N, C-alpha and C positions, 0 to 999 in steps of 0.2 A: 325539718331534718333532725334538729336536735332532740325533739321529743321522741321521734322514732328510734334514734340511737339509744336513748335512755330506757325506752320500753323494751329493748331487745338485748339485754346484757349478755345472754348466752352466745350471741353472734358478734356483738360490737363492743364489749366492755373494754378491750385493750385500746382501740383507737379512740373510744369515748374518753378514756382517762387522759390520753395525750391531748385531745382537743380541750378538755377541761383545764389541764395544767397550762396550756397555751393561752387560755382566756378567750377561746373562740366559741364556747357553747352559747353565750348570749346571742352572738351573731347568727348561730344556726337555729335558735329557738324563736327569735323575734320575727314577725312577718314584715315589719317595716324598719327602715333605717332611721337614724335620728332626724332626718329631714321629712319623714313621713312617706317616703317612697317605698313601695313593695320590694322586698329583697328577693332576688333570684340568684341561686347559686347551684353549682354542680359539685358534688362530693364524690371523689374516687376513693372508695373505702376498702381496706383490707379487713377481712373477717378475722375473728380470733383463730380459727383453724389455719388460715393462710399465714398469719403472723407467727403462731407457735411452730408451724412446720419450717419456718425460716429462723427459728431461734429467738423470736421476739416475744417477751411476756410483759414488758413494761417499757417506759421511756425514761427511766431513772438516770441513764447514762448521758442524757443531753443537758447542756446548759440551758438556761431559760431562753436566751436569745436564739440558740440553735433549734430548740424545740418549737418556738413560735414560727421560725422560718420553715421548718420541716412540715409542721401541720398546715400552715397556710398553703404549702405546695400541693396539698390534696384538694384544694378548692379552686374552681375556675368561675369567674363571673358569668352569670346567665344560666338559664336552665337548658343545658345541652343534651338532648335526647340521643339515643344511640344512632339514629339516622345521620347525625353529624359525623359519625365515624364508620359508616358502613364500608366494608371492603369494596374496593373498586378495581376490577380486573379488566376494564375496557380500555381500548386504545386511547391515546392521549389527545392529539391535536384535533381530530375530526369532531369530537363531541363537546369541545369546550370545557374539558374537565381539569384544566390546569390547576385551578384553585382547590379542587377536591382530592387530587391524587395524593398529596401529602398535606398535612395540617399541623401547625405548631401553635399551641395555645399558651398564653401567658397565665401563670398561676396567680393566685391572690397575693402571693408574696411580692410580685412585681419584678423580681430579679431572676426568676427561674422559669423554665418552660417544660411543657409536656409535648412530646413529639409523636405524631401518629403517622405511620406509614400505611396508607389505605390499601396497598396491594400486598402487604406482608401477612404471613401466618399469625404473627404476634403483633398486634396493632400498636401498642404503646412502647416506644423506645426499642422496638424489636424484641422485647422480652416478655411482655405482659398482655393478657387479654381480659375481656369481661367474663365473669362467671355468672353474674346476674346483672341485668341492665334495666334502666328505665323504672326504678322505684320512684314513682311520682309523689312529690310532697307539695304542700301548700306554698312553700318558699323555694322550690327547686326540684332537684332530682338526684338520686344516688345511683352510682354504678359500683357493684362489687368487682374487685379485680383479683387476678390469679396469683400475683406475687407482690411483695412490697415494691412500691413505685420507685423508679429511677427518674431523676430530673436533670435537664440540661441547663447549663449556665449561659447559653446563647440561643438565639432563634435560628433554627435550622431551615433556611429557605432554599429549596432545591433550585438548581439551574436546569432548565429544559432545553437541550440542544436538539431541535427538530431538524433532522438532517437535510431535507430538501429545501428548507428555508434559510439555512445558514451557510457561510462560506465553507466550501469543500473543494478540494483539488485532487486530481489523480496524477500519478507518475508511473507510466509503464504500460497500461492497457492498450492493446492494439487499436489503431485508428484514432488515437487521441494524442495531441501534443503534450509534452511535459507541462504540468500546471493547469491543464484544462479543467474547466468547470463542467458540471453535469448538464446534459441537454434533456429537454422534455421529449420523451418518445414512449408511446404506450406499448410497443411490441419488441423492439430490438435495440441493439447498441451495447457496447461494453461498459459505458459509464453514462447513466441516465437516471432521471427520476420519472416515475410513471404512476398512473392510476392502476391499482391492482384489481379491485373489485371483488376479491374473495371475501368470504365471511368466516370470521374466526371468533369463537366465544360469542356468537350471535351478533357480531358487529362487522360492518363492511370496512375494510381497510383501504385507505386511499394513499396516494403520494408516498411511495417508498423510494429510497435511494439505492440504486443497484450498481455494483462494479464487478466486472469479470477480469481478473488479472491475466496478463499473457504469460507471466513467469513468476517464479519465486522472487520475493523482495520488491515487487511492484507495491505501490502504496497509495493510501487515501489519507489526505490531510484535512483535519477539521480545526476551525478556530473557535474555541469555547469562550464565550463572552462573560465577563463579570465575575471571574474567579477571585475569591478572597484568600489571603494567606491562611493556610491550615490544611487539615486532612479532609479528604472527600471520599465518600463511597460512590462508586461509578456503576450504574445499572443501565441496561439497554433493552430496547424492544425491537423486534424485527421479524422477518419471515424466514423460516427454515425450509426444509424440503429440498429435493434435488441434490446437486453437488455444491455444498457450502464449504467455505474454507476455514482454516485456522489462521488467526492473525495475531501478531504481536502488537500491543498498544504501547507506544513510546511517548514520553515527554522529554524532548531534547535527547540527551544520551541515556536517559533512564528508561529501563524496561519496566512498565507498570504491571503487565500481565500478558499471558498468552491465552487466547480463548477460541473455542470452536463455535462459529456462528451458525451451525446447523441447529442450535437451540435444542439439544436432546430432550426428548420427552414433551416437547411443546404440543399442546392440543391444536389440531388443524394446522400444524406446521408454523404456528405463530406463537411467539413468546413475548410476554411483557414483564418488565421488572426483573430481568435476569441479572444476577450479580456478576459483573465483569471483573471488578477489582477495586483497590483503594490506592490513593496517592496523596502524599503530603506536599502541597505546593508551598514553596518558600517565600514567594512574593505574590502580590495581587496583580490583576490585570487580565487581558485577553490572552488565552493560552493556546498555542499551536500544538496539536496532538496528532500523531501519525499512527495509522493502522498499516502494518507491514505484512504482506502475504507470506505465509510459511508453506503454503502449497498453492495450487492453481484453482482452488475452489472460489466461487463468487461470494459476495456479501450483499445482504438485502436488509436495509436498516430503516426503521421509522424514527427513533430518537435515542438519545442518551440522557440520563438523569444524573446530575452531580449534586450530591447531598452532603452538606458539612457534617462531620463527625465530631462529637464533643471530645 
């Protein structure tokens, strides 16, 4: 990696100067570590053009400690090819993709993280993409990135609330007592989970949670497990089409957002990773959240994803 950077100053001279000042070039040039074990690293590198476009021509404004930390944040242990970060737009629970839907990698600094949202347009921290990927080196791999990297100070581990598997209760739909849980029914019923069998984005969707409110202000309650104190981004996946409703998402007395669950623009009436809203939880624990019908349209859900926001 180091020799490649030095041999291409027209493309990498700025980041190379930063790595040199941080004392990391020996690490990037040598094939083995001091114990004789082959080094494998991944470097996420901004080119000169990218840095200059963002007003960066050198790293003279950094203290030595800050520069070492910043440069180490460009490196991840192991040779991680782009297949590790391939966008994933397939439904979540049926294909066992929980570990690949989002990915948070510890940087070489050991204190900071790179967050990949594998269903987003911009993979890295929601802002940055690869411009060139998989530049294979004898001691690892280089990926060129489209913007100066942003790093998180904590690991962003998403919480997946798969609707039919988790506590959910309805209040108001005709034919169900207050606080009723969903029943399994493949064809009918105002509050049920069912096997859909439709194909969306080339994948069969199963086990959706459906509710048809009888009137405005009927509600669906979900208990989200394992929330930590802090701000979360809330995304959802589900099936649109037909008459789908607009619902207000509440936590306690707080209104988080109002969202139309027809998932406008969804291919095949199915939408994954739709941004619902954000909320800052003041305490940790299991959180009871309520979807309140603002009209009498139904709701057809696969899961919600709660991702910590730095």
